[in-house]
N, C-alpha and C positions, 0 to 999 in steps of 0.2 A: 232941597231937591234930593231925590233918591238916586244913588249911583251904584249899580250892580248889587242890589240887596242880597245878602247871602241866603236868606230864606227862599228867594225865588230862583237862585242859581241851581238849586238841586230839585226844583219842582217841575211838574208837568202841567201846563196850562192849556185849557181848551177855550177858544174864542168861537162864538156862534153868531152868525149873521153875515150879511153881504154889504152892509153900509160902509161908506168910505172910512168912517172913524175906526171901524173894526180892523180894516186893513192897515191903517196908520198905526194903531195901537200894537198890532202884531209886529210891525217893523220896528217899533220903538223897543218892544220887549227883546227882540233878537239882537238889537244894537246895544241896549243898556244892560242886559242880563245874560246869564248862561242857561236860562230856563229852556225847557223843551216846550215849544209852542206849536199848537196844532189848530187849524182853522177849518170849520165846517159851515155849510150854509143852511142846513135844515135841522129841525128838531129831531127827526128820526135818526140822522147820523150822530147827533149829539147823544141821544139815548143809547145808541149801540155802544159808544165809547164808555159811557157811564157804567153800563152793565158789565163791561170788561174790567172795571176797577183800575184803569190805567191813567187817571188824571187826578191832580191834587186841587184844582180850582177851575170854575167855569165863569167866564165873562160873556154874557149874552145881551144882544140888543133886544129891545122890547118888541119891535115890529119884525116878525119873521114871515117868510112867504106863506107857509101853511098854518101857522099858529102864532101866538104871541109868546114873548119871553116868559110871561107869568104862567101860561099854560105848560110850557116846557118845564118850568120850575116845579109845577105840581107833579108832573110825571117823574121828575128826578127825586122829589121827596117821597114818592111811593117806593123808590129803590133804596134810598139812603137819606138819613137825616144829618149825617156828619159832613158831607161834602159841601164846602163853601160855594155859593152861587151869587154872583154880582150881576144885577140887571142895570143896563145903561140905555139912555136914549138921548137923542139930540133935541127932541121936542118934548120935554118932560112936563109933568104937571103934578100937583099934589095928589090928585086921584090915582095916577099911575103909581106914584111912590107908595101910597097907602096900600094899593092892591098888591104890589110886589112884596112889601114887608109883611103884609098879612098872609101871603102864600108861603112865607118861610125863606125869603131872600136874605142872604147874609148882609148885603148892602145894596143901596140904590144910588146911582150916579146920574145926575142930570148934566149933560155935556153942553153947557150954555156959555162957558167962558171962552177965552182965547184958546187956540189949539194947544199951545205949549203948556199953559197953566192947566188946561183941562186934562191933558194926558198925564201930567205930573201928579195931579190929584188921583186920577184913576190908577196909576201905578202904585201910589202910596196906599190907596184903599185895598188894592189887590194884595200887596205885601201883608197888610194888617190882617186880612181875611185868612191868608194861608198860615200866618204865624198863629193866629187864634185857633185855627183848626188843628194845627200840629200840637199846640199846647193842650187842647181838649182831648186829643187822642192819647197824649202822654198821660194825662190825668186819669182817663178811663183805664188805660193799661195798668197804671199804678193801683187803681182801685181794685181791678181784678186780681192783681198780685196780692194786695193786702187781704182780699177776701179769701184767696187760696190759703194764705198763711193763717189767717184768722180761723178758718174752718178746719185746720189740721187736727185730726182725731187723736194725735199722739201728744198734743200740747194744749194745756188749758191757757186761754188768753182772756185778759180783761182790758177794756179801754176806759180810761179815766179822763175827767175834765181837768183843766189846769189847776183846779183847787183840790184835786185828789179824790173826788167823788166818782162813784161808779156810773158808767154810761152804757157800756155793752159787755156782753159775756158770750163766749162761744159755747157750743154744745158740750164739749169735753168738760169745761168748768161747771156747767149746769149739772152734769151727771155726778159730780163729786159731793153734792149736798142734796138733802131732801127738801129744802125750803123752796118757796116760790121766789124765783130770782126777781121777777117784776116788782115785788114788794120791797126789795132792798136797793133798787136803782136810785141813785142820788145820795146814798149813804157814804160816809168816808170809808175808803178802801181798807184801812187798818182795823175797822170795827166789824168787818163782815164775817159771816159764820164759816168761811172756808178754813180758818185756822183757830188754834187755841186762843181764848181770850185772856190768857195769863198776861200779866203786865209786861213781862220780858218779851213775849212774842208780839204783842201789840206795839210795843216801842220799836222793836226791830223792823217790823213792816212799815211803821210810820217813818222811820229814819230813811229807808231806801226810797220811799215816795218823796220825802222832802228833798233828797238828793237829786231825784229826777226833776223836781220843780226848779232846782238850781241849774238845770241843764246838763247833769252828769249821769253817766250809766251807774246803775245800782244793782246789787246782788245780795240775796240772803237765803239761808236754808231755814225753814220754819216748819213746825209740826202742824198737820191739819187738825181740824176740830176734834177733840177727844170724844165728842158725842156720837161720832160715826161708829158703825160696827167694826170697821177695820181701819184704825188710825193710820195715816200715811205721813210721810215727810216730803215736803215740796221744795224744790229749788226755784226760787223766784228771780227773774231777770227783769229789771225796770229800765225802760228807755224813753227819753223825752222825744216828742215829735214837734218840729218847728216848721213854720211857713217860710215863704221866700224872704220875708223881712227879718227872720230870726226870732220871731215871737213864738212862745210856747202855745201850741194849739191843743195838744192832748198828750196823754201818757199811755204807753203800751206796756202791759205786764204779762210776761209769759211764765208759766209754771210747769215744771217737769217733775213727775213722780220719781223720786230717787230713794224710795224706802228700802228697796233691796240693797242698793249700794251702801246706805247708811247702816243697815243691819250687818252687812259684811264688814264694814269698817269697825263697828262696835265689837264684833266677834274677834276681829284681828287685834284690836287693842287689848282684849281680855286674854289673849293667847300668849304663848311663849314667843310669838313673832314680834313682840313689842319693839325689840331692838332694831330689826330690819325695817319695820314700818317707819320708825323714827329716822333712820338713816335716809330713807327714801322721801321723807317729808321735808323738803327743802324750805318750807315756809316757816315752820315753827321749831323752836328749841324747847325740849322738855327737860325739866328738872324735878326731882322728887326728893323731899326732905322728910325728916321726922318732925315732931311737934316743937323741938328746940331749934329747928332751922338747919340742922346738920344734914349734909347731902347723903342720900342713900343711892341715888342714880343721877348721872349727868349725861345727857345726850351727846354722842360723839360729834355731832355737827354744831356744838355750842360755839365754836370759833367763828361761824358764819356771822353771828351777831356781835359777839363780845371780843373776838380776836384771841381769846384764850383757848388753850387745850382743856380737855376734861380734867386733867391732873392739876393744871393751874387754877381752874375754877375751885377745886377742892382746897387748894392752898390759900385761897383768898379768905377762907373762913366760912361763916354762916351765910345764908342767902340774903340776909339784910345788907351785907357788904356789897352785894351785887345789885339788888333791886331797891335798896333803901328801906328804912325802918317804917313801920306803920303802913305797910302797903295795903292791908285790908283788916277788917274787923272780924276777929275769930268767931265771935258770937253770931254775927250775921251769916258767915259761911256755914255755921252749924245748922242754921234754920233751913237752908235750901240745899246744902251739899255742894254748891257750885256758885262762884262769883265770876261773871263774864266781863270782858272788855275793861279791865282796870288799866287806866292809862298812867304810864310812868316814864321816867327818863333814866337811861343808864349810859355809862361811859365805857367804851371798849378799851382794849389793851393799848391801842395807838392814841388814846385820848379823844377819840371822836364820840360825840354824843348821839345817842339813838333814842327815838321815841318808840316805845313799846306798848302793845296791847297785851295784857297778861290775863289769862284765865286761871283761876285757882279752883281745884276740885279736891274733895275728900276721897282718898283712895286707900287701898290696902295692898301694896305691891312692894315686895322685897324690903320689908321692914319700914317702908315709907308710908306716911299718912297724908301728905299734901303733895299734889302734883301741880307744878307751875308750867303752863304752856305760854311761851313768850313769842310774840310775833313782831318783827321789825316792820313798821308801817311808814318809814321814812321814804321808801321808794314806791309807795302804793300807786301814785299817779303814773309812774313809769310802767307799772305792770298792767294797768287796767286794760289797755288795748290788747296786749298779749293774752290776758286771761279771758277776754271776750272771745278771741279766736279759739282758744283752748276749749272754752265752753261749747262752741259750735262743733269743734272736732269730737268732743265727747258725745254730742248728740248724733253726729254721723256714725260713731261707733255703735250706737244702739241699733242701727238698722243694717249694719254689715252682717253678712252671713258666713263668711269664711275667714280663715287666718290671713289669706292672701289679700283680701280686701282691707283688713285692718292694717297690714303692713303698708299697703299703698296709701291709705289715708294718712298714716304717720309721716311718710315721706313727703306727700303733697302739702301737708300743713306745717312742716318743720320750719320752712322759710318765714312764714308769717308769725309763728309762735316764738321762735328763737332768733330770728334774723340771721339764720345760717342756711346757706344754699346747698351745702354738701351734706347728704344724709342717706342712710340705708338701713334696712332691717334684715337681720338674719333670723331664720326660723329653724328650730331644732328638729332634726329627724331622729327620733329615738331608735328606730330600727337599724339605721346605719351609724348611729352615734356621731352625727355630723351637723354642723351649722351651715345652712345653705342660704345664699342671698335670695331674698324673696322680692325685694323692691329696692330701688336706688334712684337718686335724682340724676339729672343730666350733668350737673356740676360735679357730683361725686365721680362719675365716669371720667370727666375731663381731668380732674386733679389726681385721681388714684389709678385710673385704668380699670380693667375688669376685676371684680371681687371674686376671689376663689372660694370654693367650699373648704371649710376647715374642720379638722377633727376636734371633738370635744375632749381634749386632753390637757388643757390648761397651758399649752405652749405658746400660742399666739394671743394677741390682745383680746379679740372677741371671745376666744375660747376661755381665757383666764377669767374674764369678767363673768362669763356664764357659769363656769364650774365653781368659782368661789362666791358666786352671787354678790358681786361687788361692782359698784359703779366706779368707773375710771375717768378722771378728767386730766387732760394734759394741756398746758399752755403751749408746749411744743412736743408733739408726739415723737419727734426724732430722738428725744432723750430717753424713750422707753426701751428697755432691753428686749421686750418681746415683739417689737415692731417687725413684721415680716417683710413688708415692701419698703425697702430703704429708698427707693426711687420716687416715692409718693410726694406730691406737692402739698399734701395736707400738712398743716402746722398744728393749730388748735384742734383738739379732738376729744370726744367723750364716748365711752362704751358703757351702756347701762343695761343690765340684765332685765329681761321681761319675764321674770319668774322662771317657770319651767318651759317657756315657749321660745325663747331666743334672746337676741341682743339688739339694742338700738344703737346705731352709730351716727354721730353728727359731728361736723367740723367745718373748718374754714382754712383758707391759705394765709390767714393772719395769725400772728403769734399773740397769745393772751386774749383770745376772743371771748373767754368765759368769765364774766363777772358774776357777782352773787345772784343777781336776778336771772341771768341766763342759765346758770347751774340749777337754780330752783325750778325754773320753768321746764328745763329738760327732764328733770326728775319727775315732775308732775305729768308731763306728756307720757313718759315711760310708764308711770303707775297707772294712768288712765288707759293706755294701750294694753297693759297687762290685765287690768280688770275686764276689758272688752274681750281679750283672748280667752280669759277664764270662762266668761259667759258663753262664748262660742263653743269652747270645749265641752262645757256642761250640756249645752243644747245638742251638740253632736252626739254625745253619749246617750242622751235621752232619745234622740231619733234612732240611734242604733238599737237601743233597748226596745223601742216601738217596733222596729223592723224585725228584731229577733222574736218578739212576742207574736207578731203577725205570722212569721214563718212557723212558729210553734203551733199557733191556732190553725194555720192551714194544714200542718201535718196531723194535728189532732182531728180536724174535720175529715181528712182523708182516711185516717185510721178508724174513726167512728163509722165511716161509710163501709170500709172493708169489714169491720166487725159486724155491722148490720148484715152484710152479705153472707158472712160466715154463719151467723145465727140462722139465717134463712136456709142455708145449705145444710147445717146440722139438723134442723127440724125436718128438712125434706128427706135426707138420707136415712133418718130414723124410720120414716114411713115407707121407704123404698122396699120393694119385694125382690127385685132382680138387679143383677150387675148392670145391665143396660139402662135401667131406670136411674141408677145412681150416676152413671156416666153422663147421661143427657141432662139430668137435673142440675148437676154441678156446672156444666158448661152454660146452660141456659141462665142460671141465676147469676153467674159471674158477668155475663154480658148484658143483663137486664138494665134498663134505664141508662144506657151508655156508660155504665161503670167502667167497662173495658170494651175495646172494639171487637176482639175475637178471642175465643178460648177453645182448646181441643185436648183430647186425651188419646194417647197412642200406646201401643204395645210393641215391644221389640220382637221382630221376626228373626229367629236365629239363623234361618236358612239364607236370608239376604243381608243380615246384619244391618237392618234399617228399622226405623220406628214407623209402624203402620197405624193410621188413624182408626179409632173405633167409635168416637163421638165428638161432635163439635157444635158450636153455636156462635152467633154474631155475624159480622160482615167478613166472610171468608174470602170472597172475590177470587176464587181459584188458587189460593195460596198453597193448599195442600197438594195440588197437582203440579205446582210450579217446579218441584225439585224432589229428589229422594232425600229423606231425612236420615242420613248415614249416622251410625253410632261411632263417635270418635271423641276423644278428650279435648280436641282443639280444632280450630279452622273449620268448624261446621256450625250448622244452625244450633241455637241453644238447646233445643229438644234432644238432639243427638249427643251433645256434651253431657247433659244431665243423665241420659240413659247410659253413657259410658262410665261416668264417675260416680253416679249415685248421689251427687251433691246438687244443691240449688244453683242454677245459673242465672245471673241477673245482668242484663244489658241496659244501661241507663240512657244511652244515646246510640241508636242504630246508625245514624249518619257518620259517626266516627269510624274510621277504617273502612270506608265504603269500597275502596278498591282492593282491600286485602281479603275480604270475605264475600264471595258471590251472593250468598243468601241475603245480604243486606240490601242489595238493589231490588230484589223481589219484595222485601218487606217495606221499603220506602215507597215503592210504587203503590202500595195499598195504605199508606199513611200509618204504618206500624213504626212508631218512633222509639218505643222502649218495650223490652220483653222480659218476662220472668218465667223460668221453667223449673218445675217442682217434681221431685221423685215421689211416687206413691208407694211408700215402703212401710210395712208393718211386721215387726218381729223378724227383721232381716230378709223378708221376702218382698220382691218388687211386684207391684200390680200395674205398672205402667208409668207414664209421664204425663203431667198436666202442664200445658204451656198457655200463658196469658199474654195478650198484646194490647198496648195502650197507644193512644194517638198523641201523647205529649211526652217530651223528654223528661227524665227523672220522675216518672210516674210511680216508681217503686223506690222506697228508701229502705234502710236497714230494718226499721221497725215493721214496715209492711212486708218485707221479705220474710222476717221471722214469723209473723202472723200467718202468712200464706203457707209457709213451710209446715206449721202446725196443722193447717187445714189439710195439707197433703197426707199427714199421718192419720188424721181423722177419716179421710176418704178411704185410705188403705185399710184402716181398721174395719170400716163398714163393709168393704169388699170382702175382707176375711170372714166377717160375720155371715155374709151371704153364702160364702163357700161352706162354712161350717153347717149352716142350716140346710143347704142342698145335700151335704154329706149325710146328715141324719135321715134325709128322705130317700137316700139311694140304697138299694138292696144289693147291687152288684159292687164288689170291691176287688181291687188288685192287691194281692199279697206280695210284698217285696222283701227279699232277704238280702241284708248287707253284711259284709265282713269288715270289721272296723279295727284299725291299728292306731290307737291314740292313747298314750299313757295318762292323759289328763282326764279321760272318762272315768267317773267315780267307780263303776263296777270293774273296769279293767284294772285300775290301780289297786282296788281291794283284793281282787283275785290274785294278782301278782304278789302283793305283800303278804297275804295269808296262805299262799300256795294251795288254793282250793278252786273248786268250780262253783260259780254263782249262777242262779237262775232267777230271772224276773218274769212273772207270769201275768203282768198287767195289773192295773189298779194303783192309783195315786190319790192320796188324801192331802188336801190343802188346808192349812189353818193359818192363824196370824203368826204362829211361831215358825212356819216353814212347810216343806213338802215331805210327806211320809210315804215310804215304799217298803214292800215286803220282799225279801230275797231268800231263796233257799240255798243253804250251804251244803256242799257235797265234797267227799274226799278229804275232809279236814275237820279238826275239832271246831265246834261252834264257838267255844270260849276263845280259842286262838283267833278266829275270824272276828269276833266281837272286839278283842283287844286291838287287833290291827285297824279295825274301823275307827276306834276311838282316837287313833293317832292321826287320822286324816283331817285336814282343815275343811274339806268339802262336806264332812259329816259332823253335825252338831250333837246328835244324841244317838246312842245305840241301845237297843233293848232286845234281849234274847227271848224269843217267843216259845220255841220248842227245841228239843235236842233228842236225837235217837242215835246213840253211838257217835259216829263222826258226822252225822247229818243233823240238820236242824234249820230253823227259820229265824231271821233277824229282821227287826223293824228299824229302819234307818230314817233319821230326820236330816234332810239335806240343807246346806246353807245356800245353795244356788238353785235356780230353777231347773227342774228335771226335763230331759228331752221330751218326755211324754206330754208335758204341758205345752211346750212349743208346738208339737205336732197337732195337739188337740185344737190349738188356736187356728189352725189351717184346715181342720176337718179330718185329719188323719188319726189313726189309732196305733199307739205303740203296743203291739200285741205281746211280744216277749223279747227277752234278751238272755243270752248265755255267754258267760265269760270264764275263761280259765287263764292260767298264768301266761299263755302265749297268744291266744286268739279271743276275739269277741264277735258274737253274731247277733244281729238285730233283725226282728221281724216286724214290719209295719203294714197295716191295712189301709189302703188308699181308696176312698169312695170313687165311684165312676165319674162324679161331677168334678173331681179335683184332677188337675193336670199332674200326672206322675212326675214329669220333669221338675215341677215346682217343689215337690217334697224331696226329690232326689237332690235338688240344689241345696235345700235347707240342710239335709244330712251331710252333704259334702262340705258345706260352710261351717258345720259344727265340729267336724272331726278332721284331723290332719290327713289321714289316709283312709279311703273308703273304696270298697269293691262291691259292685252289684253282682250277687251270685245267682239269684233266682227271682222269677216273677210269674204269678199265675192269677187267673181270674176266678172268683168265688161268688156264689149267690147265698146270702145270709139273711134272706128276708124274714123268715119266721123267728130264727134264733135272735137276730138283732132286735125284732119287735119285742120278744119276751124278755130279753136281757134289759133293754131300755125301759120297758114297762116296770120290771122288777126294781131296777135301780131308782127309778123315779119315785117309788113308794117308800124308799128308805131315807132316814135322816143321816147326816154325817156321823153322828154318834153311833147309831145302829150299825152302819157299815163298818165302822172301826171295831166294834165289839165282835161282830160275826167274823170279820177277817182275822182278828187276833185269835179267836177261838178255833177257827179252821186251821190256821198255821201252827197253833199250839198242840194240835192232835186231840182236841176235845171230842171231835166227831169220829175218831178212830175206835176200833173195837179190838182189844180193850183200849179204853181211853189212856192217852199218854199223859194228859193233865186233867185234873178235876176242874169243876166249875169254880171252886174256891181258889185254885191256883191261877186260873185265868183272871178272876176278879181281882186278885192281888196284883197281877201284872198290870191290869188296867187302872188300878187305884180306885175301884168301886167296891160296893158291898156285894156278897154272893147273891142275895135276893134281887138286887138291881141287875146283876149279870144274867140270871135265869129269866128275868122279865124281858130283857132285851132279846134273848135267844128265842123265846116263845113268840114274841111279836114278829121277828124276822122270819121264823118258820111259817107262821100263819100267812104272811104276805107272799112268801115263796109259793106255798101250796095254792093260794088263791090265784096266783099268776098262772100256775101250771094247769089247774083244773077248772077254772072259770070258763064256761063255754063261750063267753064273749071274746076271749083272747085267742081261741083256736080257730083255725081256718077249716071249714068243712071239707075243703078240697086238698088238705095237707096229706102227703103220702103216709101210709100206715107205718112204715119203718121209722119215719121221723117222729110220729106220735108215740111209738113204743120205745124210743131210745131214752 
């Protein structure tokens, strides 16, 4: 008899029908079980409940009012095939039973026996149906879980038969080889092409499979087949799969690519970090000897196996005294360079016997030629479970993305790996030079309280472990001098440095909790965490490099776009004929293709001290009318600041300081989020201000600022060129006379030093060596004036052209640009200058197209003290045309020859100097001198007498002059 079956106690049962036995069975279920029982009379009601997925089993009578139980069963099977359905009837037959089973009924019950026996049987069959359904559901869930694990793209998985032959392979494993996997199904696993077919590798894979056949977990690290283009190293984990009876039904093998980790370990072994790696490797003891067996290196952790210190090991004598004689065949070692898994026994200092696996390698390290790696395998069984957990932890580390995640994984897995509940991880903050708690277990908080941040100064235990790169183990941490929290309930504790990343802390309230295995596992957990932290650090650096490269690419793209705009502007202003055309072209090209939202050029109005717009383009939206652009060095719109200071003004974020500067509100209302204002200055003369607005913050960086500042100089230069061109076409000029008091002016300085009067009558020659000017010396000896000129730094060369008593002419080569050249750049002509020891007077002709104030500003900025003495308007149409026409016909050499001859007195009567004298001054032959003179005279007469150069309407007195 069934009494309150547990499987029904937690089940929801649906009874369908109106027969008396249905009601009686419902009462029995409610009396005998804790099941949730619901009864309905129609198939429609039953189907509605089925669709809601709220029942675990259905018991239905065969004869229903509107349908049969078999028809209801068909409707249910259209919804689900997993729900158990039992069909019962009080008048059953073999035909009904066959029909019910054929329609998919879980069971069929003919209620023909006595009532008590009938309901006991129905109850028993209902329990079996529910139990079978639950077991099937569990199996399906497990199958789905296995499929999810099996199809993991990060792990290669193989399924073997109990005899070790291949059955299934996931896609990850298939992609590791080029062969057709279907052709090797059924072959022994250790003979497959995934790994090297060397005898050692085949045997190692065979051994772990055999271990699984015996029902044990197995692990091995083996090389992949060397025939692949990129040989890899695979970490194999082998697990047996048993059925409910404990029989082996299959073997699951998982492989993780650990090539990168193996390469790193090999590099570490070959580096000077050998000592630290050995200390952290709690599994092996490393000994290095020469060919005679004398020790050249003894691992400091040798006492973990042998109980001796490194010094005591050396005192024992040769390695034969420790590991026994004839441990290996030297000739066999020479063939392969390594002998693995040599099993031997050794007795420790306390007399305990240990079983060791020894690997022997040929090396060349610190005068040693043989490296012995000894592993104590007496506690292997004890470690297997912990190592399996540690393996899973290492796999979790592979998918962590932050140092915080690694720290939390270490804390979460410490209890299962080390059997210690109290744990924490400190991470190092290099900027603050502090170790900060990043993760801790609940037990650590209970035993120790809050973990404080500690300075990396070596004073506390975690700090000392980190600074000294030393793992600390304490049977009772209260014995440690550096223990900071004396109230802690921790007793056993370990502090293990995680490289440069921090410190791992684990402990217990028990004294002496760290045996050999626990210490070894703690070190392995720390080393694994350190490797994971190293990986995340490398990946973070790579991501940062990627972000830096992306920023640089974005900056380069923006700069290329600006340069493209500037090239277009350069080409356009070269073709421009007027100032207005340059202004509008610059603004238009700057705002083309949404490069910038708005650009405008303005000029300072000295009467209102504001910047007035003269050209603009883009989306202005009434901004130019929204405010006066006052000229001020601060607290004003960038255009006014640039006009006041003459410097580039850059605002990278208009929204910053919104309430401090009223102009920002108007700018933000038009989506102007960054601004750059550039002075248009050429040769110290300002031609206005160019301001550009963008719709993004930080649209202008330092590089873009410099490039656009150069564009401002180019625009100003083009505007100056237009002014010079207009000046050449202007016949009306304003002659301005200035009185200058500036001792730095070369003519003033020379007149004062030589105590003479100097006259400059115009004309400057430029060459690669400098600027040449001719000056007339009066009231003093020409030789004295020449001597004084040679002492001035501003004069590179002095040549005496002519002398007549105390008067004469000097040709000076100046080291600095002469004022005449700067004036010419802006279309003005330095007509003459007269300097004596006390005063200097300048005469400048300014064409009608040039603003007199501009030239006056240039003169005032050049000299310390300037006084405007006179200003008159002249018309020089014909004279300018003849003079320009004549100068255009001369070469620079011809002009130099004729000027030198003129100032030397060659054309005086009688001649003050002969042609030979002038030729000698110029450093040319007399025939060459006379040839130049004749050519210049012919060009001069052609200019004067050619009828095409004279105006038929010219006044007679001008033609006769």
